[in-house]
C-alpha positions, 0 to 999 in steps of 0.5 A: 615526531620528526616535525615536532622535533624540527619545530622544537629545534627552530624555537630553541634556536630562536630563543638561544639567538635572542638571548645571545644578541641581547646578552642574556636580556641585558639589552632589555635593561634600563634606558642605556642598554648599550652602556650597561652591556659595555660595562658588563663586558669590561667587568667580564674581561677584568675577571678573565684577567684576574683568572689569567685566562689565555688571550688566545681562548678569548680571541677565539670566542670573540671570533665565534661571537662575531660571525655568529652575531652577524648571522643571527642578526640577519636571521632574527631581524623580524624578532626585533622592532628594527635591525639595530634595535636597542635590545641587541647589545652583542655588538657592544660586547664585540666593539668593547672587546677590541681595545680590551683584547688588544691591551689584554694581550700586551699586558698579560705578556708583560705580566702587568698588575690587575690594577693597571689592567683595570685602569686601562679597561675603564679608560677603554670603556669611556673611549668606546662609549664616546665613539659609539655614541658620537659615531664620527666618520666612518662609523656613522657611514656604516651605521647609516648605510649597512642595515644588516647584521654586518652593519650592526656589528661593524660600526661598533668594531670600528668604534673599538678600533678608534678607541684602541688607537687613541688609547695607545697614542695616549699611553705612548705620550704618557710614557714620554713624561 
C-alpha cells in the first residue's frame, strides 16, 4: 500500500506539474501557444482588475509560480521534447505578468478606470510579444546559454522588464503632450 501511494503521488505530481507548465494545456493549442498564453494571461489580469483583487495577492501568487515553475521545468524536463518546449508556456505567463503587475499596482492605487487598464494591458501584450519573439540582448544570451528551468523562465522575465520600461517611458512622453 505504501509503495502504491508513493507511485500515485509521483504520477499526480507529474500530471499537476505538466498542467501547470502548459497552463492547463494552453501550450498544446495552435501554432502560437506562447501568444495564446500571453493573451490568456492578459485577460486574467483584466478580470482581476475588474474584481479589484489586491495586487499583493497577485504578486504573492506570481512569486509562487515563478519558483515552482523553475523547479518543475528542471524536474520534468524529460517529459517534453526539449527543455524550452513550445508546450511550456508558464514562462509567458510570468513574463507577461511583469508589466501588467507593475501597472496594476500603479493604476489600482490611482483608482484608474478599467478601460485605461485594458489599454495598458493591450500595449503591454504587444510589447511583451515583440521582445519575447525578437529576443534582443540580453534576452537572447539567457535563452541560448541557460538551458535549464531558470533560463526558460528568466528570458521571459527580462522581456517583461523591457516591456515595462518601454511602456513607462511611452506614458511619460505621452503625458508631456
